[in-house]
N, CA, C, O and the ligand as a Tripos MOL2 file, in Angstrom:
@<TRIPOS>MOLECULE
protein
  293   291    74     0     0
PROTEIN
NO_CHARGES

@<TRIPOS>ATOM
      1 N           0.8660   -1.0700   -0.0330 N.3       1 MET1
      2 CA         -0.0530   -0.0740   -0.0400 C.3       1 MET1
      3 C           0.8590    1.2930   -0.0580 C.2       1 MET1
      4 O           1.9240    1.3760    0.5540 O.2       1 MET1
      5 N           0.3780    2.1950   -0.7240 N.am      2 PRO2
      6 CA          1.2430    3.5200   -0.8280 C.3       2 PRO2
      7 C           1.0780    4.4990    0.5400 C.2       2 PRO2
      8 O           0.4290    5.5340    0.6910 O.2       2 PRO2
      9 N           1.8940    3.7790    1.4270 N.am      3 MET3
     10 CA          1.8280    4.6340    2.8090 C.3       3 MET3
     11 C           3.0820    5.4750    2.5810 C.2       3 MET3
     12 O           4.0950    5.0010    2.0680 O.2       3 MET3
     13 N           2.9720    6.7620    2.9890 N.am      4 TYR4
     14 CA          4.0670    7.6400    3.0840 C.3       4 TYR4
     15 C           3.9040    8.4550    4.2630 C.2       4 TYR4
     16 O           2.8430    8.6900    4.8420 O.2       4 TYR4
     17 N           5.3860    8.9770    4.6450 N.am      5 GLU5
     18 CA          5.5220    9.7110    5.8980 C.3       5 GLU5
     19 C           5.6320   11.1420    5.5350 C.2       5 GLU5
     20 O           6.4620   11.5080    4.7020 O.2       5 GLU5
     21 N           4.8500   11.9430    6.1110 N.am      6 PHE6
     22 CA          4.9710   13.5310    5.9240 C.3       6 PHE6
     23 C           5.3570   14.2090    7.2360 C.2       6 PHE6
     24 O           5.3080   13.6840    8.3480 O.2       6 PHE6
     25 N           5.7300   15.3940    6.9610 N.am      7 ARG7
     26 CA          6.0850   16.4010    8.1070 C.3       7 ARG7
     27 C           5.3930   17.7050    7.6950 C.2       7 ARG7
     28 O           5.6080   18.3150    6.6470 O.2       7 ARG7
     29 N           4.5100   18.0570    8.6880 N.am      8 CYS8
     30 CA          3.9560   19.3480    8.5140 C.3       8 CYS8
     31 C           4.9960   20.6310    8.6930 C.2       8 CYS8
     32 O           5.7100   20.7320    9.6900 O.2       8 CYS8
     33 N           4.9970   21.5410    7.6800 N.am      9 ASN9
     34 CA          5.7040   22.6510    7.6700 C.3       9 ASN9
     35 C           5.3950   23.6480    8.6740 C.2       9 ASN9
     36 O           6.2160   24.4720    9.0780 O.2       9 ASN9
     37 N           4.0610   23.5480    9.1130 N.am     10 THR10
     38 CA          3.5470   24.6810    9.9520 C.3      10 THR10
     39 C           3.8860   24.2950   11.3330 C.2      10 THR10
     40 O           4.5890   25.0340   12.0220 O.2      10 THR10
     41 N           3.3850   23.0830   11.8120 N.am     11 CYS11
     42 CA          3.6440   22.7340   13.1990 C.3      11 CYS11
     43 C           4.5670   21.7130   13.3810 C.2      11 CYS11
     44 O           4.7020   21.2450   14.5110 O.2      11 CYS11
     45 N           5.2600   21.2700   12.3990 N.am     12 ARG12
     46 CA          6.2060   20.2750   12.5030 C.3      12 ARG12
     47 C           5.8920   18.8810   12.9320 C.2      12 ARG12
     48 O           6.7880   18.1210   13.2980 O.2      12 ARG12
     49 N           4.6310   18.5300   12.8930 N.am     13 LYS13
     50 CA          4.1510   17.2580   13.1600 C.3      13 LYS13
     51 C           4.4850   16.2500   12.1710 C.2      13 LYS13
     52 O           4.3800   16.5090   10.9720 O.2      13 LYS13
     53 N           4.9140   15.0180   12.6250 N.am     14 LYS14
     54 CA          5.1470   13.9260   11.6700 C.3      14 LYS14
     55 C           4.0230   13.0410   11.7170 C.2      14 LYS14
     56 O           3.5050   12.6800   12.7740 O.2      14 LYS14
     57 N           3.6340   12.6800   10.5440 N.am     15 PHE15
     58 CA          2.4300   11.6770   10.4120 C.3      15 PHE15
     59 C           2.5250   10.6830    9.2220 C.2      15 PHE15
     60 O           3.2990   10.9230    8.2960 O.2      15 PHE15
     61 N           1.8090    9.6580    9.2320 N.am     16 GLU16
     62 CA          1.7680    8.8510    8.1350 C.3      16 GLU16
     63 C           0.4720    8.8190    7.2550 C.2      16 GLU16
     64 O          -0.6030    8.6910    7.8420 O.2      16 GLU16
     65 N           0.4900    8.9140    6.0300 N.am     17 GLU17
     66 CA         -0.8410    9.0760    5.3220 C.3      17 GLU17
     67 C          -0.8310    8.1170    4.0720 C.2      17 GLU17
     68 O           0.1390    8.0090    3.3210 O.2      17 GLU17
     69 N          -1.9970    7.4450    3.9330 N.am     18 LEU18
     70 CA         -2.1100    6.5230    2.7560 C.3      18 LEU18
     71 C          -2.5010    7.4670    1.5870 C.2      18 LEU18
     72 O          -3.4550    8.2440    1.5990 O.2      18 LEU18
     73 N          -1.6970    7.2950    0.6670 N.am     19 VAL19
     74 CA         -1.6630    8.1080   -0.5960 C.3      19 VAL19
     75 C          -2.1570    7.3040   -1.8380 C.2      19 VAL19
     76 O          -1.3330    6.6770   -2.5060 O.2      19 VAL19
     77 N          -3.3400    7.3050   -2.1300 N.am     20 LEU20
     78 CA         -3.7870    6.6090   -3.4260 C.3      20 LEU20
     79 C          -3.5810    7.3570   -4.6700 C.2      20 LEU20
     80 O          -3.2680    6.7700   -5.7060 O.2      20 LEU20
     81 N          -3.7480    8.6680   -4.6120 N.am     21 ASN21
     82 CA         -3.5370    9.4130   -5.8310 C.3      21 ASN21
     83 C          -2.4070   10.4070   -5.4330 C.2      21 ASN21
     84 O          -2.4590   11.0970   -4.4150 O.2      21 ASN21
     85 N          -1.3360   10.4200   -6.3660 N.am     22 ARG22
     86 CA         -0.2150   11.1950   -6.0830 C.3      22 ARG22
     87 C          -0.5680   12.7230   -6.1690 C.2      22 ARG22
     88 O           0.1250   13.5300   -5.5490 O.2      22 ARG22
     89 N          -1.5510   13.0980   -6.8700 N.am     23 GLU23
     90 CA         -2.0230   14.4010   -7.1090 C.3      23 GLU23
     91 C          -2.7510   14.9600   -5.8700 C.2      23 GLU23
     92 O          -2.9110   16.1640   -5.6640 O.2      23 GLU23
     93 N          -3.2140   13.8770   -4.9950 N.am     24 ALA24
     94 CA         -3.9840   14.2630   -3.8480 C.3      24 ALA24
     95 C          -3.2000   15.3220   -2.7980 C.2      24 ALA24
     96 O          -1.9860   15.2980   -2.5930 O.2      24 ALA24
     97 N          -3.9610   16.0700   -2.3020 N.am     25 ARG25
     98 CA         -3.4120   17.0210   -1.2190 C.3      25 ARG25
     99 C          -3.2780   16.2260    0.1380 C.2      25 ARG25
    100 O          -4.2280   15.5340    0.5040 O.2      25 ARG25
    101 N          -2.2610   16.2950    0.8070 N.am     26 VAL26
    102 CA         -2.0990   15.6660    2.1990 C.3      26 VAL26
    103 C          -2.4340   16.7130    3.2240 C.2      26 VAL26
    104 O          -1.8550   17.7990    3.2050 O.2      26 VAL26
    105 N          -3.2800   16.4430    4.0480 N.am     27 GLN27
    106 CA         -3.6480   17.4600    5.1990 C.3      27 GLN27
    107 C          -2.9970   17.0500    6.5040 C.2      27 GLN27
    108 O          -2.9870   15.8730    6.8650 O.2      27 GLN27
    109 N          -2.4350   18.0650    7.2320 N.am     28 CYS28
    110 CA         -2.0370   17.7880    8.4760 C.3      28 CYS28
    111 C          -2.9890   17.4200    9.4310 C.2      28 CYS28
    112 O          -3.8880   18.2460    9.5880 O.2      28 CYS28
    113 N          -3.0420   16.3170   10.1730 N.am     29 PRO29
    114 CA         -4.0270   15.9470   11.0480 C.3      29 PRO29
    115 C          -4.1970   16.8840   12.3180 C.2      29 PRO29
    116 O          -5.2210   16.8640   13.0010 O.2      29 PRO29
    117 N          -3.1370   17.6850   12.5720 N.am     30 LYS30
    118 CA         -3.0800   18.5400   13.7220 C.3      30 LYS30
    119 C          -3.7730   19.8280   13.5110 C.2      30 LYS30
    120 O          -4.7670   20.2190   14.1230 O.2      30 LYS30
    121 N          -3.0690   20.5010   12.4790 N.am     31 CYS31
    122 CA         -3.4250   21.8990   12.1290 C.3      31 CYS31
    123 C          -4.1920   22.0900   11.0350 C.2      31 CYS31
    124 O          -4.6330   23.2150   10.8020 O.2      31 CYS31
    125 N          -4.4720   20.9830   10.1740 N.am     32 LYS32
    126 CA         -5.3180   20.8690    8.9030 C.3      32 LYS32
    127 C          -4.6580   21.7410    7.8350 C.2      32 LYS32
    128 O          -5.3530   22.0610    6.8700 O.2      32 LYS32
    129 N          -3.4540   22.1380    7.9010 N.am     33 LYS33
    130 CA         -2.7520   22.7890    6.8640 C.3      33 LYS33
    131 C          -2.2680   21.6960    5.8270 C.2      33 LYS33
    132 O          -1.9600   20.5570    6.1770 O.2      33 LYS33
    133 N          -2.2230   22.1960    4.3630 N.am     34 THR34
    134 CA         -1.7540   21.3540    3.3800 C.3      34 THR34
    135 C          -0.3180   21.4980    3.0730 C.2      34 THR34
    136 O           0.2270   20.8130    2.2080 O.2      34 THR34
    137 N           0.3110   22.4040    3.7910 N.am     35 ASN35
    138 CA          1.7290   22.6600    3.6520 C.3      35 ASN35
    139 C           2.5780   21.6290    4.3530 C.2      35 ASN35
    140 O           3.1130   21.8620    5.4370 O.2      35 ASN35
    141 N           2.7010   20.3740    3.6470 N.am     36 VAL36
    142 CA          3.4930   19.3420    4.2370 C.3      36 VAL36
    143 C           4.5130   18.8860    3.3460 C.2      36 VAL36
    144 O           4.3750   19.0550    2.1350 O.2      36 VAL36
    145 N           5.6120   18.2750    3.8620 N.am     37 THR37
    146 CA          6.6430   17.7050    3.0720 C.3      37 THR37
    147 C           6.8190   16.2740    3.1540 C.2      37 THR37
    148 O           7.0740   15.7990    4.2610 O.2      37 THR37
    149 N           6.7200   15.4910    2.1180 N.am     38 ARG38
    150 CA          6.7930   13.9540    2.0110 C.3      38 ARG38
    151 C           8.2530   13.4980    2.3420 C.2      38 ARG38
    152 O           9.2270   13.9010    1.7050 O.2      38 ARG38
    153 N           8.3150   12.7300    3.2650 N.am     39 LEU39
    154 CA          9.6370   12.0770    3.7720 C.3      39 LEU39
    155 C           9.9610   10.8830    3.2830 C.2      39 LEU39
    156 O           9.0130   10.2610    2.8060 O.2      39 LEU39
    157 N          11.0640   10.3380    3.2500 N.am     40 MET40
    158 CA         11.3720    8.9300    2.7610 C.3      40 MET40
    159 C          10.7850    7.8700    3.6090 C.2      40 MET40
    160 O          10.9600    7.8200    4.8270 O.2      40 MET40
    161 N          10.0540    6.9860    2.8980 N.am     41 SER41
    162 CA          9.2660    6.0510    3.6670 C.3      41 SER41
    163 C          10.2600    4.9550    4.2100 C.2      41 SER41
    164 O          11.1190    4.4930    3.4590 O.2      41 SER41
    165 N          10.1450    4.5580    5.4680 N.am     42 ALA42
    166 CA         11.0220    3.5980    6.2540 C.3      42 ALA42
    167 C          10.3410    2.2390    5.8840 C.2      42 ALA42
    168 O          11.0640    1.2430    5.8930 O.2      42 ALA42
    169 N           9.1160    2.1110    5.5830 N.am     43 PHE43
    170 CA          8.4110    0.8320    5.3730 C.3      43 PHE43
    171 C           9.0570    0.0750    4.0550 C.2      43 PHE43
    172 O           9.3490   -1.1200    4.1010 O.2      43 PHE43
    173 N           9.2240    0.7700    3.0400 N.am     44 SER44
    174 CA          9.5390    0.1230    1.7430 C.3      44 SER44
    175 C          11.0400   -0.4780    1.9360 C.2      44 SER44
    176 O          11.4200   -1.5300    1.4210 O.2      44 SER44
    177 N          11.8450    0.3880    2.7850 N.am     45 VAL45
    178 CA         13.2230    0.0460    2.8920 C.3      45 VAL45
    179 C          13.4390   -1.2050    3.6790 C.2      45 VAL45
    180 O          14.2940   -2.0370    3.3740 O.2      45 VAL45
    181 N          12.6120   -1.3140    4.7320 N.am     46 LYS46
    182 CA         12.6720   -2.5200    5.5820 C.3      46 LYS46
    183 C          12.2330   -3.8150    4.8140 C.2      46 LYS46
    184 O          12.8940   -4.8530    4.8040 O.2      46 LYS46
    185 N          11.0470   -3.6310    4.1770 N.am     47 SER47
    186 CA         10.5340   -4.8570    3.6090 C.3      47 SER47
    187 C          11.3990   -5.4180    2.3060 C.2      47 SER47
    188 O          11.3370   -6.5980    1.9620 O.2      47 SER47
    189 N          12.1070   -4.5560    1.7110 N.am     48 ALA48
    190 CA         13.0620   -4.8780    0.5920 C.3      48 ALA48
    191 C          14.1540   -5.8550    0.9660 C.2      48 ALA48
    192 O          14.4600   -6.7960    0.2340 O.2      48 ALA48
    193 N          14.7480   -5.5970    2.1590 N.am     49 GLY49
    194 CA         15.8290   -6.2680    2.6310 C.3      49 GLY49
    195 C          15.3220   -7.4150    3.6640 C.2      49 GLY49
    196 O          16.1570   -7.9930    4.3600 O.2      49 GLY49
    197 N          14.1250   -7.6950    3.7430 N.am     50 SER50
    198 CA         13.6680   -8.6380    4.7960 C.3      50 SER50
    199 C          14.0650   -9.9440    4.4280 C.2      50 SER50
    200 O          14.1840  -10.2210    3.2350 O.2      50 SER50
    201 N          14.2990  -10.8400    5.3760 N.am     51 SER51
    202 CA         14.7570  -12.2720    5.3470 C.3      51 SER51
    203 C          13.5340  -13.0650    4.8260 C.2      51 SER51
    204 O          13.6600  -14.0640    4.1180 O.2      51 SER51
    205 N          12.2870  -12.5360    5.2370 N.am     52 LYS52
    206 CA         11.1720  -13.2610    4.6370 C.3      52 LYS52
    207 C          10.9220  -13.5400    3.4320 C.2      52 LYS52
    208 O          10.3180  -14.5440    3.0550 O.2      52 LYS52
    209 N          11.4370  -12.5380    2.6340 N.am     53 GLY53
    210 CA         11.3540  -12.6380    1.1410 C.3      53 GLY53
    211 C          12.1850  -13.6870    0.3850 C.2      53 GLY53
    212 O          11.9060  -14.0340   -0.7620 O.2      53 GLY53
    213 N          13.2510  -14.1880    1.1080 N.am     54 ALA54
    214 CA         14.0500  -15.1140    0.5960 C.3      54 ALA54
    215 C          13.5140  -16.4930    0.2500 C.2      54 ALA54
    216 O          13.9450  -17.0980   -0.7320 O.2      54 ALA54
    217 N          12.6460  -16.9600    0.9910 N.am     55 ALA55
    218 CA         12.0100  -18.1620    0.8890 C.3      55 ALA55
    219 C          11.0860  -18.2400   -0.4780 C.2      55 ALA55
    220 O          10.9130  -19.2740   -1.1240 O.2      55 ALA55
    221 N          10.5770  -17.0670   -0.7650 N.am     56 SER56
    222 CA          9.6280  -17.1080   -1.8520 C.3      56 SER56
    223 C          10.4100  -16.8700   -3.2320 C.2      56 SER56
    224 O           9.7950  -16.8450   -4.2980 O.2      56 SER56
    225 N          11.7510  -16.7030   -3.1600 N.am     57 SER57
    226 CA         12.4300  -16.4360   -4.4010 C.3      57 SER57
    227 C          12.7560  -17.8520   -5.0410 C.2      57 SER57
    228 O          12.8710  -17.9390   -6.2630 O.2      57 SER57
    229 N          12.8850  -18.8050   -4.3360 N.am     58 GLY58
    230 CA         13.0400  -20.1280   -4.8990 C.3      58 GLY58
    231 C          14.6000  -20.5930   -4.9480 C.2      58 GLY58
    232 O          14.9250  -21.7250   -5.3080 O.2      58 GLY58
    233 N          15.3790  -19.7520   -4.6110 N.am     59 LYS59
    234 CA         16.7320  -19.8510   -4.6500 C.3      59 LYS59
    235 C          17.4640  -20.2670   -3.4460 C.2      59 LYS59
    236 O          18.5970  -20.7490   -3.4520 O.2      59 LYS59
    237 N          16.6930  -20.0340   -2.3550 N.am     60 SER60
    238 CA         17.2140  -20.1290   -0.9120 C.3      60 SER60
    239 C          17.3750  -21.7230   -0.6110 C.2      60 SER60
    240 O          16.6480  -22.5440   -1.1710 O.2      60 SER60
    241 N          18.3060  -22.0640    0.2480 N.am     61 CYS61
    242 CA         18.4590  -23.4400    0.6470 C.3      61 CYS61
    243 C          17.2670  -23.9530    1.4520 C.2      61 CYS61
    244 O          16.8680  -23.2430    2.3750 O.2      61 CYS61
    245 N          16.6390  -25.1450    1.1910 N.am     62 SER62
    246 CA         15.4660  -25.6000    1.9110 C.3      62 SER62
    247 C          15.8690  -26.1620    3.2770 C.2      62 SER62
    248 O          15.0680  -26.2530    4.2070 O.2      62 SER62
    249 N          17.2710  -26.5680    3.3570 N.am     63 GLY63
    250 CA         17.6120  -27.0890    4.7160 C.3      63 GLY63
    251 C          17.8420  -26.0310    5.6190 C.2      63 GLY63
    252 O          17.1920  -26.0340    6.6650 O.2      63 GLY63
    253 N          18.7180  -25.0530    5.3840 N.am     64 CYS64
    254 CA         19.0990  -24.0040    6.3400 C.3      64 CYS64
    255 C          18.4160  -22.7170    6.1330 C.2      64 CYS64
    256 O          18.5090  -21.8730    7.0240 O.2      64 CYS64
    257 N          17.7850  -22.4790    5.1340 N.am     65 ARG65
    258 CA         17.0150  -21.2430    4.6790 C.3      65 ARG65
    259 C          17.9620  -20.1240    4.3880 C.2      65 ARG65
    260 O          17.5110  -18.9810    4.3050 O.2      65 ARG65
    261 N          19.2170  -20.3530    4.2280 N.am     66 SER66
    262 CA         20.1700  -19.3800    3.9690 C.3      66 SER66
    263 C          20.3450  -19.0340    2.4090 C.2      66 SER66
    264 O          20.3280  -19.9450    1.5810 O.2      66 SER66
    265 N          20.4900  -17.8830    2.0870 N.am     67 LYS67
    266 CA         20.6390  -17.5130    0.6370 C.3      67 LYS67
    267 C          21.7900  -17.9780   -0.0800 C.2      67 LYS67
    268 O          21.7670  -18.2830   -1.2730 O.2      67 LYS67
    269 N          22.9480  -18.0340    0.7770 N.am     68 ASN68
    270 CA         24.2310  -18.3490    0.3870 C.3      68 ASN68
    271 C          24.8180  -19.5970    0.9660 C.2      68 ASN68
    272 O          25.9160  -19.6090    1.5240 O.2      68 ASN68
    273 N          24.0120  -20.7040    0.8080 N.am     69 CYS69
    274 CA         24.3230  -21.9470    1.5170 C.3      69 CYS69
    275 C          25.3950  -22.7290    0.7280 C.2      69 CYS69
    276 O          25.2350  -23.0140   -0.4590 O.2      69 CYS69
    277 N          26.4440  -23.0480    1.4030 N.am     70 GLY70
    278 CA         27.5770  -23.8130    0.8190 C.3      70 GLY70
    279 C          27.6810  -25.2350    1.3380 C.2      70 GLY70
    280 O          28.2620  -26.1240    0.7150 O.2      70 GLY70
    281 N          27.0900  -25.4030    2.5040 N.am     71 SER71
    282 CA         27.4680  -26.7460    3.1390 C.3      71 SER71
    283 C          26.3780  -27.7970    2.9940 C.2      71 SER71
    284 O          26.6640  -28.9940    2.9930 O.2      71 SER71
    285 N          25.2860  -27.4100    2.8860 N.am     72 CYS72
    286 CA         24.1260  -28.4370    2.6650 C.3      72 CYS72
    287 C          23.2260  -28.3930    1.5020 C.2      72 CYS72
    288 O          22.3220  -29.2170    1.3580 O.2      72 CYS72
    289 N          23.4810  -27.3670    0.6060 N.am     73 GLY73
    290 CA         22.8190  -27.1860   -0.5530 C.3      73 GLY73
    291 C          23.2530  -28.2080   -1.6610 C.2      73 GLY73
    292 O          22.7350  -28.1670   -2.7760 O.2      73 GLY73
    293 ZN          0.3860   20.9030   11.2280 Zn       74 ZN74
@<TRIPOS>BOND
     1     1     2 1
     2     2     3 1
     3     3     4 2
     4     3     5 am
     5     5     6 1
     6     6     7 1
     7     7     8 2
     8     7     9 am
     9     9    10 1
    10    10    11 1
    11    11    12 2
    12    11    13 am
    13    13    14 1
    14    14    15 1
    15    15    16 2
    16    15    17 am
    17    17    18 1
    18    18    19 1
    19    19    20 2
    20    19    21 am
    21    21    22 1
    22    22    23 1
    23    23    24 2
    24    23    25 am
    25    25    26 1
    26    26    27 1
    27    27    28 2
    28    27    29 am
    29    29    30 1
    30    30    31 1
    31    31    32 2
    32    31    33 am
    33    33    34 1
    34    34    35 1
    35    35    36 2
    36    35    37 am
    37    37    38 1
    38    38    39 1
    39    39    40 2
    40    39    41 am
    41    41    42 1
    42    42    43 1
    43    43    44 2
    44    43    45 am
    45    45    46 1
    46    46    47 1
    47    47    48 2
    48    47    49 am
    49    49    50 1
    50    50    51 1
    51    51    52 2
    52    51    53 am
    53    53    54 1
    54    54    55 1
    55    55    56 2
    56    55    57 am
    57    57    58 1
    58    58    59 1
    59    59    60 2
    60    59    61 am
    61    61    62 1
    62    62    63 1
    63    63    64 2
    64    63    65 am
    65    65    66 1
    66    66    67 1
    67    67    68 2
    68    67    69 am
    69    69    70 1
    70    70    71 1
    71    71    72 2
    72    71    73 am
    73    73    74 1
    74    74    75 1
    75    75    76 2
    76    75    77 am
    77    77    78 1
    78    78    79 1
    79    79    80 2
    80    79    81 am
    81    81    82 1
    82    82    83 1
    83    83    84 2
    84    83    85 am
    85    85    86 1
    86    86    87 1
    87    87    88 2
    88    87    89 am
    89    89    90 1
    90    90    91 1
    91    91    92 2
    92    91    93 am
    93    93    94 1
    94    94    95 1
    95    95    96 2
    96    95    97 am
    97    97    98 1
    98    98    99 1
    99    99   100 2
   100    99   101 am
   101   101   102 1
   102   102   103 1
   103   103   104 2
   104   103   105 am
   105   105   106 1
   106   106   107 1
   107   107   108 2
   108   107   109 am
   109   109   110 1
   110   110   111 1
   111   111   112 2
   112   111   113 am
   113   113   114 1
   114   114   115 1
   115   115   116 2
   116   115   117 am
   117   117   118 1
   118   118   119 1
   119   119   120 2
   120   119   121 am
   121   121   122 1
   122   122   123 1
   123   123   124 2
   124   123   125 am
   125   125   126 1
   126   126   127 1
   127   127   128 2
   128   127   129 am
   129   129   130 1
   130   130   131 1
   131   131   132 2
   132   131   133 am
   133   133   134 1
   134   134   135 1
   135   135   136 2
   136   135   137 am
   137   137   138 1
   138   138   139 1
   139   139   140 2
   140   139   141 am
   141   141   142 1
   142   142   143 1
   143   143   144 2
   144   143   145 am
   145   145   146 1
   146   146   147 1
   147   147   148 2
   148   147   149 am
   149   149   150 1
   150   150   151 1
   151   151   152 2
   152   151   153 am
   153   153   154 1
   154   154   155 1
   155   155   156 2
   156   155   157 am
   157   157   158 1
   158   158   159 1
   159   159   160 2
   160   159   161 am
   161   161   162 1
   162   162   163 1
   163   163   164 2
   164   163   165 am
   165   165   166 1
   166   166   167 1
   167   167   168 2
   168   167   169 am
   169   169   170 1
   170   170   171 1
   171   171   172 2
   172   171   173 am
   173   173   174 1
   174   174   175 1
   175   175   176 2
   176   175   177 am
   177   177   178 1
   178   178   179 1
   179   179   180 2
   180   179   181 am
   181   181   182 1
   182   182   183 1
   183   183   184 2
   184   183   185 am
   185   185   186 1
   186   186   187 1
   187   187   188 2
   188   187   189 am
   189   189   190 1
   190   190   191 1
   191   191   192 2
   192   191   193 am
   193   193   194 1
   194   194   195 1
   195   195   196 2
   196   195   197 am
   197   197   198 1
   198   198   199 1
   199   199   200 2
   200   199   201 am
   201   201   202 1
   202   202   203 1
   203   203   204 2
   204   203   205 am
   205   205   206 1
   206   206   207 1
   207   207   208 2
   208   207   209 am
   209   209   210 1
   210   210   211 1
   211   211   212 2
   212   211   213 am
   213   213   214 1
   214   214   215 1
   215   215   216 2
   216   215   217 am
   217   217   218 1
   218   218   219 1
   219   219   220 2
   220   219   221 am
   221   221   222 1
   222   222   223 1
   223   223   224 2
   224   223   225 am
   225   225   226 1
   226   226   227 1
   227   227   228 2
   228   227   229 am
   229   229   230 1
   230   230   231 1
   231   231   232 2
   232   231   233 am
   233   233   234 1
   234   234   235 1
   235   235   236 2
   236   235   237 am
   237   237   238 1
   238   238   239 1
   239   239   240 2
   240   239   241 am
   241   241   242 1
   242   242   243 1
   243   243   244 2
   244   243   245 am
   245   245   246 1
   246   246   247 1
   247   247   248 2
   248   247   249 am
   249   249   250 1
   250   250   251 1
   251   251   252 2
   252   251   253 am
   253   253   254 1
   254   254   255 1
   255   255   256 2
   256   255   257 am
   257   257   258 1
   258   258   259 1
   259   259   260 2
   260   259   261 am
   261   261   262 1
   262   262   263 1
   263   263   264 2
   264   263   265 am
   265   265   266 1
   266   266   267 1
   267   267   268 2
   268   267   269 am
   269   269   270 1
   270   270   271 1
   271   271   272 2
   272   271   273 am
   273   273   274 1
   274   274   275 1
   275   275   276 2
   276   275   277 am
   277   277   278 1
   278   278   279 1
   279   279   280 2
   280   279   281 am
   281   281   282 1
   282   282   283 1
   283   283   284 2
   284   283   285 am
   285   285   286 1
   286   286   287 1
   287   287   288 2
   288   287   289 am
   289   289   290 1
   290   290   291 1
   291   291   292 2
@<TRIPOS>SUBSTRUCTURE
     1 MET1         2 RESIDUE 1 A MET
     2 PRO2         6 RESIDUE 1 A PRO
     3 MET3        10 RESIDUE 1 A MET
     4 TYR4        14 RESIDUE 1 A TYR
     5 GLU5        18 RESIDUE 1 A GLU
     6 PHE6        22 RESIDUE 1 A PHE
     7 ARG7        26 RESIDUE 1 A ARG
     8 CYS8        30 RESIDUE 1 A CYS
     9 ASN9        34 RESIDUE 1 A ASN
    10 THR10       38 RESIDUE 1 A THR
    11 CYS11       42 RESIDUE 1 A CYS
    12 ARG12       46 RESIDUE 1 A ARG
    13 LYS13       50 RESIDUE 1 A LYS
    14 LYS14       54 RESIDUE 1 A LYS
    15 PHE15       58 RESIDUE 1 A PHE
    16 GLU16       62 RESIDUE 1 A GLU
    17 GLU17       66 RESIDUE 1 A GLU
    18 LEU18       70 RESIDUE 1 A LEU
    19 VAL19       74 RESIDUE 1 A VAL
    20 LEU20       78 RESIDUE 1 A LEU
    21 ASN21       82 RESIDUE 1 A ASN
    22 ARG22       86 RESIDUE 1 A ARG
    23 GLU23       90 RESIDUE 1 A GLU
    24 ALA24       94 RESIDUE 1 A ALA
    25 ARG25       98 RESIDUE 1 A ARG
    26 VAL26      102 RESIDUE 1 A VAL
    27 GLN27      106 RESIDUE 1 A GLN
    28 CYS28      110 RESIDUE 1 A CYS
    29 PRO29      114 RESIDUE 1 A PRO
    30 LYS30      118 RESIDUE 1 A LYS
    31 CYS31      122 RESIDUE 1 A CYS
    32 LYS32      126 RESIDUE 1 A LYS
    33 LYS33      130 RESIDUE 1 A LYS
    34 THR34      134 RESIDUE 1 A THR
    35 ASN35      138 RESIDUE 1 A ASN
    36 VAL36      142 RESIDUE 1 A VAL
    37 THR37      146 RESIDUE 1 A THR
    38 ARG38      150 RESIDUE 1 A ARG
    39 LEU39      154 RESIDUE 1 A LEU
    40 MET40      158 RESIDUE 1 A MET
    41 SER41      162 RESIDUE 1 A SER
    42 ALA42      166 RESIDUE 1 A ALA
    43 PHE43      170 RESIDUE 1 A PHE
    44 SER44      174 RESIDUE 1 A SER
    45 VAL45      178 RESIDUE 1 A VAL
    46 LYS46      182 RESIDUE 1 A LYS
    47 SER47      186 RESIDUE 1 A SER
    48 ALA48      190 RESIDUE 1 A ALA
    49 GLY49      194 RESIDUE 1 A GLY
    50 SER50      198 RESIDUE 1 A SER
    51 SER51      202 RESIDUE 1 A SER
    52 LYS52      206 RESIDUE 1 A LYS
    53 GLY53      210 RESIDUE 1 A GLY
    54 ALA54      214 RESIDUE 1 A ALA
    55 ALA55      218 RESIDUE 1 A ALA
    56 SER56      222 RESIDUE 1 A SER
    57 SER57      226 RESIDUE 1 A SER
    58 GLY58      230 RESIDUE 1 A GLY
    59 LYS59      234 RESIDUE 1 A LYS
    60 SER60      238 RESIDUE 1 A SER
    61 CYS61      242 RESIDUE 1 A CYS
    62 SER62      246 RESIDUE 1 A SER
    63 GLY63      250 RESIDUE 1 A GLY
    64 CYS64      254 RESIDUE 1 A CYS
    65 ARG65      258 RESIDUE 1 A ARG
    66 SER66      262 RESIDUE 1 A SER
    67 LYS67      266 RESIDUE 1 A LYS
    68 ASN68      270 RESIDUE 1 A ASN
    69 CYS69      274 RESIDUE 1 A CYS
    70 GLY70      278 RESIDUE 1 A GLY
    71 SER71      282 RESIDUE 1 A SER
    72 CYS72      286 RESIDUE 1 A CYS
    73 GLY73      290 RESIDUE 1 A GLY
    74 ZN74       293 GROUP 0 **** ****
């Protein structure tokens, strides 16, 4: 889901907002201003390097679940 982190330029509040339309205006939940800045999302970075995704790739070892298995593969 397109979840983004924003920071309000007016009251400096940080919040997360679900953005379905890139053109949509994001409103600060505290002061209701639309003067907000989108920050780098921490969610996508975490999920990209997750070890859970290794099993679905099909190349990981079935014995030890390591990506670079040289002992039992
Ligand atoms: Zn605000």
